C-alpha positions as CSV (number, residue, x, y, z in Angstrom):
1,M,70.4,27.1,96.8
2,A,68.2,28.5,99.7
3,K,64.7,29.3,98.8
4,Q,64.2,33.0,98.3
5,E,61.4,34.2,100.5
6,K,58.8,36.1,98.5
7,Q,58.0,39.7,99.8
8,S,54.4,41.0,100.3
9,F,53.2,43.8,98.1
10,L,53.8,46.4,100.7
11,H,57.1,44.9,101.8
12,G,58.4,45.0,98.3
13,A,57.0,48.4,97.7
14,L,58.8,49.7,100.9
15,I,62.1,48.2,99.6
16,L,61.8,49.8,96.1
17,S,60.5,53.2,97.8
18,V,63.6,53.4,100.0
19,A,65.7,52.8,96.9
20,A,63.7,55.4,95.1
21,I,64.1,58.0,97.8
22,L,67.8,57.3,98.2
23,T,68.4,57.6,94.3
24,K,66.4,60.7,94.3
25,I,68.3,62.3,97.2
26,I,71.6,61.3,95.4
27,G,70.2,62.4,92.0
28,A,68.5,65.6,93.0
29,L,70.4,67.0,96.0
30,F,73.9,65.7,95.1
31,F,73.7,65.7,91.3
32,K,71.1,67.7,89.5
33,I,71.1,70.7,91.9
34,P,74.8,71.0,92.0
35,L,74.9,70.7,88.3
36,Q,72.2,73.4,88.1
37,N,74.3,75.6,90.4
38,I,77.4,75.1,88.4
39,N,75.6,76.8,85.4
40,E,71.9,76.9,84.8
41,T,72.3,77.3,80.9
42,A,74.6,74.1,81.0
43,Y,71.9,72.3,82.9
44,G,69.3,73.4,80.3
45,Y,71.4,71.7,77.7
46,F,71.6,68.6,79.9
47,E,67.7,68.7,80.5
48,A,67.0,69.2,76.8
49,A,69.0,66.1,75.9
50,Y,67.6,64.0,78.9
51,N,64.1,64.7,77.8
52,I,64.9,62.9,74.6
53,Y,66.7,60.1,76.3
54,I,63.8,59.0,78.5
55,P,61.3,58.3,75.6
56,L,63.9,56.7,73.4
57,Y,64.9,54.3,76.3
58,T,61.5,53.6,77.2
59,V,60.5,52.7,73.6
60,S,63.6,50.7,73.3
61,T,62.4,48.4,76.1
62,A,59.1,48.3,74.5
63,G,57.0,46.9,77.3
64,F,59.2,43.8,77.6
65,P,60.2,44.5,81.3
66,I,56.6,44.3,82.3
67,A,56.0,41.2,80.1
68,V,59.0,39.5,81.7
69,S,57.8,40.2,85.3
70,R,54.2,39.2,84.5
71,L,55.2,36.0,82.8
72,V,57.7,35.1,85.6
73,S,55.1,35.7,88.2
74,E,52.5,33.6,86.2
75,S,55.1,30.8,86.0
76,L,55.7,30.9,89.8
77,A,52.0,30.8,90.5
78,L,51.5,27.8,88.2
79,G,54.7,25.9,89.4
80,R,56.5,26.3,86.1
81,Y,59.8,27.1,87.7
82,R,62.1,25.8,84.8
83,D,60.3,28.3,82.5
84,I,62.0,31.2,84.3
85,R,65.5,30.4,83.1
86,V,64.2,30.2,79.6
87,I,62.3,33.5,80.0
88,H,65.5,35.2,81.2
89,R,67.7,33.8,78.2
90,V,65.0,35.0,75.6
91,A,64.6,38.4,77.4
92,N,68.4,39.0,77.2
93,R,68.4,38.4,73.5
94,I,65.4,40.7,73.0
95,F,67.0,43.5,75.0
96,F,70.3,43.1,73.2
97,V,68.7,43.9,69.9
98,T,66.4,46.7,71.2
99,G,69.2,48.3,73.2
100,T,71.5,48.3,70.2
101,V,68.9,49.8,67.9
102,G,67.9,52.5,70.4
103,T,71.6,53.5,70.9
104,L,71.9,53.9,67.1
105,I,68.8,56.0,66.9
106,M,70.1,58.3,69.6
107,F,73.5,58.7,67.8
108,V,71.4,59.8,64.5
109,A,69.1,62.0,66.6
110,A,72.1,63.8,68.0
111,F,72.8,65.3,64.6
112,L,69.2,66.3,63.8
113,Y,67.2,67.3,67.0
114,P,69.4,70.1,68.3
115,G,69.2,72.1,65.1
116,F,65.3,71.6,65.0
117,V,64.9,73.1,68.5
118,H,67.5,75.8,67.9
119,M,69.9,74.4,70.7
120,P,72.9,73.2,68.8
121,P,75.1,72.8,71.8
122,V,72.9,69.8,72.8
123,M,74.5,67.5,70.3
124,L,77.5,66.5,72.3
125,T,75.4,65.9,75.4
126,M,73.2,63.6,73.3
127,L,76.2,61.6,71.9
128,M,77.5,61.0,75.4
129,M,74.2,59.5,76.6
130,A,73.6,57.2,73.6
131,P,75.4,54.0,75.2
132,S,73.3,54.3,78.3
133,I,70.2,53.1,76.4
134,F,71.9,49.8,75.6
135,F,73.0,49.3,79.2
136,C,69.5,50.2,80.5
137,C,67.9,47.8,78.3
138,M,70.0,45.0,79.4
139,V,69.4,45.9,83.1
140,S,65.6,45.6,82.4
141,A,66.0,41.8,81.7
142,Y,67.4,41.1,85.1
143,R,65.0,43.4,86.9
144,G,62.0,41.8,85.2
145,V,63.0,38.5,86.4
146,Y,63.6,39.5,90.1
147,E,60.5,41.7,90.3
148,G,58.3,38.9,88.9
149,S,59.8,36.6,91.5
150,R,58.8,39.3,94.1
151,N,62.4,39.8,95.3
152,M,62.8,43.7,95.0
153,Y,66.3,43.8,96.6
154,P,68.3,43.5,93.4
155,T,66.4,46.1,91.7
156,A,66.7,48.5,94.6
157,I,70.6,47.9,95.0
158,S,71.1,48.4,91.3
159,Q,69.2,51.6,91.4
160,I,71.3,52.9,94.2
161,L,74.5,51.9,92.5
162,E,73.3,53.6,89.4
163,A,72.8,56.8,91.2
164,V,76.1,56.7,93.0
165,G,77.9,56.0,89.7
166,K,76.1,58.9,88.0
167,L,76.9,61.2,90.9
168,A,80.7,60.3,91.2
169,V,81.4,60.6,87.5
170,G,79.0,63.0,86.1
171,L,79.3,65.8,88.7
172,G,83.1,65.3,88.7
173,L,83.4,65.6,84.9
174,A,81.0,68.6,84.8
175,A,83.0,70.5,87.4
176,G,86.2,69.4,85.7
177,A,85.0,70.7,82.3
178,L,84.2,74.2,83.9
179,Q,87.6,74.4,85.6
180,L,89.4,73.2,82.5
181,G,87.7,75.9,80.3
182,Q,88.8,78.6,82.8
183,W,92.3,77.3,83.0
184,Q,92.5,77.1,79.2
185,F,91.4,80.9,78.9
186,E,93.8,82.0,81.7
187,N,96.7,80.2,79.9
188,G,96.4,81.3,76.3
189,G,92.8,82.2,75.5
190,M,92.0,79.1,73.5
191,V,89.0,77.1,75.1
192,Y,88.3,73.8,73.7
193,G,89.8,74.7,70.5
194,K,88.0,78.1,70.1
195,A,89.4,81.6,70.8
196,A,87.8,83.4,73.8
197,A,88.1,87.2,74.0
198,S,86.7,87.3,77.6
199,A,85.9,85.2,80.6
200,S,82.2,85.2,79.9
201,E,82.9,84.0,76.3
202,A,85.1,81.3,77.7
203,L,82.3,80.2,79.9
204,E,79.9,80.3,77.0
205,I,82.2,77.8,75.0
206,S,82.5,75.6,78.0
207,L,78.8,75.1,78.6
208,P,78.2,72.1,76.1
209,Y,81.2,70.3,77.7
210,I,79.9,70.9,81.2
211,A,76.5,69.3,80.2
212,A,78.3,66.5,78.3
213,G,80.4,65.7,81.3
214,G,77.2,65.4,83.5
215,M,75.7,63.1,80.9
216,I,78.7,60.7,80.9
217,G,77.9,60.1,84.5
218,V,74.5,58.9,83.6
219,T,76.0,56.4,81.1
220,F,78.5,55.3,83.6
221,G,75.8,54.8,86.3
222,S,73.8,52.5,83.9
223,F,76.9,50.4,83.2
224,V,77.6,50.0,87.0
225,S,74.0,48.9,87.5
226,L,74.2,46.3,84.7
227,A,77.6,45.0,86.0
228,Y,76.0,44.4,89.5
229,L,73.0,42.5,88.2
230,V,75.1,40.4,85.9
231,L,77.5,39.4,88.7
232,R,74.6,38.8,91.2
233,Y,72.7,36.5,88.8
234,K,75.8,34.5,88.1
235,A,76.5,34.1,91.8
236,K,72.9,33.5,93.2
237,G,70.6,32.9,90.2
238,S,66.9,33.8,90.3
239,G,66.1,32.3,93.7
240,I,64.5,29.1,92.4
241,T,65.7,26.0,94.5
242,R,66.9,22.8,93.0
243,A,63.9,21.0,94.5
244,E,61.6,23.4,92.7
245,L,63.4,22.9,89.4
246,A,63.2,19.1,89.9
247,S,59.4,19.2,90.5
248,S,58.8,21.5,87.7
249,P,57.4,20.2,84.4
250,R,59.5,20.4,81.1
251,P,60.0,24.1,80.2
252,Y,58.4,25.6,77.0
253,S,60.7,26.2,74.1
254,P,62.4,29.4,73.6
255,R,60.3,30.0,70.6
256,R,57.1,29.5,72.6
257,I,58.4,31.7,75.4
258,F,59.2,34.4,72.8
259,R,55.6,34.3,71.5
260,R,54.2,34.5,74.9
261,L,56.4,37.4,75.8
262,L,55.2,39.1,72.6
263,A,51.6,38.4,73.5
264,F,52.2,40.2,76.8
265,A,54.6,42.8,75.5
266,I,52.7,44.1,72.4
267,P,49.8,45.6,74.2
268,V,52.1,47.0,76.9
269,A,54.4,48.2,74.2
270,L,51.6,50.0,72.3
271,G,50.8,51.7,75.5
272,T,54.4,52.6,76.2
273,L,54.8,53.8,72.6
274,A,51.7,56.0,73.0
275,T,53.0,57.3,76.2
276,Q,56.5,58.1,75.0
277,L,55.2,59.3,71.7
278,T,53.1,61.9,73.5
279,N,56.0,62.7,75.8
280,L,58.3,63.2,72.9
281,I,55.6,65.3,71.2
282,D,55.3,67.2,74.4
283,V,59.0,67.9,74.7
284,V,59.3,68.8,71.1
285,S,56.3,71.0,70.9
286,L,57.3,72.8,74.1
287,Q,60.8,73.5,72.9
288,K,59.6,74.5,69.5
289,C,56.8,76.9,70.9
290,L,59.3,78.4,73.3
291,A,61.8,78.9,70.4
292,V,58.9,80.5,68.4
293,V,57.7,82.8,71.1
294,V,61.2,83.9,72.1
295,E,61.9,84.6,68.4
296,H,58.8,86.7,67.8
297,S,58.1,88.1,71.2
298,G,61.5,88.0,72.8
299,D,61.2,91.6,74.1
300,V,58.1,90.9,76.1
301,I,59.6,87.8,77.6
302,R,63.0,89.6,78.3
303,E,60.9,92.4,80.0
304,L,59.0,89.7,82.2
305,Y,62.3,88.1,83.3
306,A,64.5,91.3,83.2
307,S,65.8,91.1,86.7
308,Q,66.3,87.2,86.6
309,I,68.2,87.5,83.3
310,E,70.4,90.2,84.6
311,A,71.2,88.3,87.7
312,S,71.9,85.1,85.9
313,G,74.1,86.7,83.2
314,T,72.6,84.4,80.6
315,N,72.5,85.1,76.9
316,D,70.4,82.2,76.0
317,I,66.8,82.8,77.3
318,L,65.6,79.5,75.8
319,A,68.0,77.4,77.7
320,Y,67.5,79.4,80.8
321,L,63.6,78.9,80.7
322,T,64.2,75.1,80.0
323,A,66.5,74.9,82.9
324,N,64.1,76.4,85.2
325,R,61.2,74.1,84.1
326,G,63.8,71.3,84.7
327,I,64.3,72.6,88.3
328,A,60.6,72.5,89.0
329,M,60.3,69.1,87.4
330,T,63.2,67.8,89.6
331,Y,60.8,68.3,92.6
332,V,57.7,67.2,90.8
333,N,59.3,63.8,89.8
334,L,60.4,63.1,93.5
335,V,57.0,61.7,94.6
336,P,56.0,59.8,91.4
337,N,59.2,57.9,91.5
338,V,58.2,56.7,94.9
339,T,54.6,55.6,94.0
340,L,55.8,54.0,90.8
341,T,57.3,51.4,93.1
342,L,53.8,50.5,94.3
343,G,52.7,49.5,90.7
344,I,56.1,47.4,90.3
345,S,55.5,45.6,93.5
346,A,51.7,45.2,92.9
347,L,52.1,43.7,89.4
348,P,53.2,40.1,90.3
349,V,50.6,40.0,93.1
350,I,47.7,41.1,90.9
351,T,49.0,38.8,88.1
352,S,48.8,35.8,90.5
353,A,45.3,36.8,91.7
354,W,44.1,37.3,88.0
355,A,45.7,34.0,86.9
356,M,44.1,32.1,89.8
357,K,40.7,33.9,89.2
358,N,40.8,35.1,92.9
359,R,38.4,38.0,92.7
360,P,38.3,39.1,96.4
361,Q,42.2,39.2,96.4
362,L,42.0,41.3,93.2
363,K,39.6,43.8,94.7
364,K,41.5,44.0,97.9
365,M,44.8,44.7,96.0
366,V,43.3,47.4,93.8
367,S,41.9,49.2,96.9
368,V,45.2,48.9,98.7
369,V,47.3,50.2,95.8
370,L,44.9,53.2,95.2
371,R,44.8,54.1,98.9
372,I,48.6,53.8,99.6
373,T,49.2,56.0,96.5
374,L,46.9,58.7,97.7
375,L,48.3,58.5,101.2
376,V,51.7,59.6,99.8
377,A,50.6,61.7,96.8
378,L,48.0,63.9,98.4
379,P,50.1,65.5,101.2
380,S,53.2,65.7,98.9
381,G,51.3,67.5,96.1
382,I,49.3,69.9,98.3
383,G,52.6,70.6,100.3
384,L,54.6,71.4,97.1
385,S,52.0,73.6,95.9
386,L,51.5,75.7,99.1
387,L,55.3,75.9,99.8
388,A,56.7,76.1,96.3
389,K,58.8,79.1,96.6
390,P,60.1,78.5,100.3
391,I,61.0,75.0,99.3
392,L,63.0,76.2,96.2
393,N,64.5,78.8,98.3
394,L,66.1,76.0,100.4
395,L,68.5,75.0,97.6
396,Y,68.4,77.9,95.1
397,N,68.7,81.5,95.1
398,P,65.5,83.8,95.4
399,V,66.0,84.5,91.6
400,T,65.7,80.9,90.5
401,A,62.8,80.4,92.9
402,S,60.9,83.4,91.4
403,V,60.9,81.6,88.0
404,A,60.4,78.0,88.9
405,G,58.2,78.7,91.9
406,P,55.0,79.7,90.0
407,Q,55.4,76.6,87.8
408,L,55.9,74.3,90.9
409,Q,52.7,75.8,92.5
410,V,50.7,74.5,89.6
411,L,52.6,71.2,89.2
412,G,52.3,70.5,92.8
413,I,48.6,69.8,92.3
414,A,49.5,67.8,89.2
415,V,51.7,65.5,91.3
416,V,48.6,64.0,92.8
417,F,47.3,62.9,89.4
418,I,50.8,62.0,88.0
419,C,51.3,59.7,91.0
420,L,48.2,57.6,90.2
421,T,48.9,57.0,86.5
422,A,51.7,54.4,87.0
423,P,50.1,52.2,89.6
424,I,46.8,52.2,87.7
425,N,48.4,51.3,84.5
426,S,50.3,48.5,86.1
427,M,47.2,47.0,87.5
428,L,45.5,47.1,84.2
429,Q,48.5,45.5,82.6
430,A,48.6,42.8,85.2
431,M,44.9,42.0,84.4
432,G,45.7,41.8,80.6
433,R,44.2,45.1,79.7
434,A,47.2,47.0,78.6
435,D,45.3,48.4,75.5
436,I,43.4,50.7,77.9
437,P,46.4,52.8,79.1
438,A,47.5,53.2,75.5
439,K,44.1,54.8,74.4
440,I,43.9,57.0,77.6
441,V,47.5,58.2,77.0
442,L,46.6,59.3,73.3
443,V,43.8,61.3,74.7
444,G,45.9,62.8,77.3
445,G,48.7,63.5,74.8
446,A,46.2,65.3,72.5
447,V,45.1,67.5,75.4
448,K,48.8,68.3,76.3
449,L,49.7,69.1,72.7
450,V,46.8,71.5,72.0
451,L,47.3,73.2,75.3
452,N,51.1,73.6,74.7
453,I,50.4,75.2,71.4
454,V,47.6,77.5,72.8
455,L,49.3,78.5,76.1
456,V,53.0,78.4,75.6
457,L,52.8,80.6,72.5
458,Q,51.2,83.3,74.7
459,P,54.2,85.6,75.4
460,K,53.0,86.4,78.9
461,L,52.5,82.7,79.9
462,N,55.4,81.2,77.9
463,I,56.9,78.4,80.1
464,M,54.0,78.6,82.7
465,G,51.7,77.4,79.8
466,S,53.5,74.0,80.1
467,A,52.6,73.7,83.7
468,Y,48.9,74.2,83.1
469,S,48.7,71.9,80.2
470,T,50.5,69.2,82.3
471,L,47.9,69.6,85.0
472,A,45.0,69.4,82.6
473,C,46.5,66.4,80.8
474,Y,46.9,64.3,84.0
475,I,43.4,65.1,85.3
476,V,41.9,63.8,82.1
477,M,44.0,60.6,82.1
478,V,43.4,59.8,85.8
479,L,39.6,60.2,85.4
480,L,39.5,57.9,82.4
481,S,41.7,55.4,84.0
482,L,39.7,55.1,87.3
483,I,36.5,54.6,85.3
484,S,38.2,51.8,83.2
485,L,39.7,50.2,86.2
486,R,36.4,49.9,87.9
487,K,34.8,48.3,84.8
488,V,37.7,45.8,84.5
489,V,37.7,44.8,88.2
490,G,33.8,44.6,88.1
491,V,33.4,45.7,91.8
492,R,32.5,48.8,93.6
493,L,35.4,50.4,95.5
494,N,35.3,52.1,99.0
495,W,36.1,55.7,97.9
496,R,35.5,57.1,101.3
497,M,38.3,54.9,102.5
498,I,40.4,55.3,99.4
499,F,40.2,59.0,98.8
500,I,38.0,61.0,101.2
501,R,39.8,60.2,104.5
502,P,43.3,60.6,103.0
503,L,42.2,64.0,101.5
504,I,40.9,65.3,104.9
505,A,44.2,64.3,106.5
506,S,46.3,65.9,103.7
507,L,44.4,69.2,103.9
508,I,45.0,69.5,107.6
509,C,48.7,68.6,106.9
510,G,48.9,71.3,104.2
511,A,47.2,73.9,106.2
512,S,49.5,73.3,109.1
513,A,52.7,73.6,107.0
514,W,51.4,76.8,105.3
515,A,50.5,78.4,108.7
516,V,53.5,77.4,110.6
517,N,55.9,78.6,107.7
518,G,54.0,82.0,107.4
519,L,54.2,82.6,111.2
520,L,57.8,81.5,111.7
521,S,59.1,83.3,108.6
522,L,58.2,86.5,110.4
523,W,60.6,85.8,113.2
524,I,63.4,83.5,111.9
525,S,65.3,82.7,108.8
526,A,63.0,81.7,105.9
527,K,64.9,78.6,105.3
528,I,64.8,77.4,108.9
529,A,61.1,78.3,109.0
530,V,60.3,76.0,106.0
531,V,62.2,73.1,107.3
532,I,60.4,73.4,110.7
533,A,57.0,73.7,108.8
534,I,57.7,70.5,106.9
535,L,58.7,68.6,110.0
536,V,55.5,69.8,111.9
537,A,53.4,69.0,108.9
538,V,54.7,65.3,108.9
539,V,53.8,65.0,112.5
540,V,50.4,66.6,112.1
541,Y,49.8,64.3,109.1
542,V,50.5,61.1,111.0
543,F,48.1,62.1,113.7
544,A,45.5,63.2,111.1
545,L,45.8,59.8,109.6
546,F,45.0,58.1,112.9
547,L,42.2,60.5,113.8
548,T,40.5,60.0,110.4
549,R,41.4,56.2,110.5
550,A,42.6,56.5,106.9
551,I,45.0,53.6,107.3
552,A,43.4,50.1,107.1
553,K,44.3,47.0,109.1
554,E,45.1,45.1,105.9
555,D,47.8,47.9,105.1
556,I,49.6,47.2,108.4
557,L,49.5,43.4,108.1
558,M,51.5,43.6,104.8
559,L,54.4,45.2,106.7
560,P,57.2,43.4,108.2
561,K,56.0,42.5,111.8
562,G,52.6,44.0,110.8
563,E,50.5,41.8,113.1
564,K,52.1,43.3,116.3
565,I,51.8,46.8,115.0
566,A,48.2,46.3,113.9
567,Q,47.2,44.9,117.3
568,I,48.7,48.0,119.2
569,L,46.9,50.4,116.7
570,E,43.6,48.4,116.8
571,K,43.5,48.6,120.6
572,R,43.6,52.5,120.3
573,N,40.9,52.5,117.5
574,W,43.5,54.2,115.2
575,I,43.1,52.0,112.0
576,G,40.0,51.4,109.8
């Protein structure tokens, strides 16, 4: 077997970032947005179920993917190559158990949760998604091995295949469920076994089946991802050569590997549990508070959204508001899914530096991760906030943009802080301080819960209260995380290079986007104006980065062919 070349931090991050961007384009532009356009109420059911799926899946993996990646990386750094095969076998057994338990919990929750949040049609969607928890858990064992080996291609390819599978099956079944309901009404009046007196009633009966069809796509996509990784591992293995295996000491026993995985996983799992518990509390409290405020102050809310409700023709205001929050969050989650890859790629590098007690390399990596994260997060968050409604108008009608737009204006700023949480948590976990994110998440969750109750229950704020509570929650979490990170690393960081220069360049970028969009929209189509404004902002941002010297030479050197690029930029004094 040929030796697998290890990727640098930034090279690995670029591979995962490209995959994240492609999967988000497939997921958002070609799956979620068409599903939203098929019917917003049906998408509300899909979103309500998906919000339960994420915490249950994450708790089912319970920190083991990070533990696998960290242990594989440490084994490579210490030359214990034969341990990696044992790690993978043990991880497969663990994820089989946790995936099975998670799937069973989802089946049970499908019969309890919908009634609690006053959305009974969500039950079918939850039942359809349950098997995907098992498939995703099994996927995590393979991804952990490859990521710990600093080979990000298998993870990237499996993510793209998952998104394509979700798109092909999910969107097709959702559209098919809509068409089938209409056909049944036109040919007898019985729609999915229920009598429908009108076309609108037929649509109402079809909505849970449309959402469930979309969710089957999620389950199918996770199965395709697992199938690819299983076949790849059987064909090519983990990238360890025969010579490396021969030179490796005798591997630890599966029992010892299991204990070591537990030692790494338990602190991470506590943090994960805290994160998902707070997310679950957030979702449930938001849905419950919305249900309460709609029940007691429905007239006020219907008056606030009178034109939107009339235009959409919905009878379920709760699902409608949930759907519009989901639309705003579709955009919010685009950027954090890219910066998440920085934490995944950095974890094995920082683990190696920590294991070898290489303090200079540790400081360098922490600075690079924070700087690269902010270089992506700052312009994206500022741009989303300034151009929230014009961007939404690109893919949705003005009615939808009028509801989701104000939320996106607030959440755009929150994007900057959301982007920082995962990379910082990964770095702390790589340094053996997974307990810190757990404590910080509990504090952030408490802030979110209190503000949800206080703000969402205000009839005039309703769903907007969730946007404000999200922003406050992540500001608190990031400030506490940065303080903790500095204490753990034990060195002073160059905040002018990490934060000030990227912020200046991002403000210039945001101002140019806002000005160009405002001027062009007076003369040409608003959709064309915002596209041009975004393109201009990208060009302006690149020049602003060079003018402020916000990019460091060490960043360029980690790119493929980075030395040649660095020489060109250094001659022009464009890098710091």
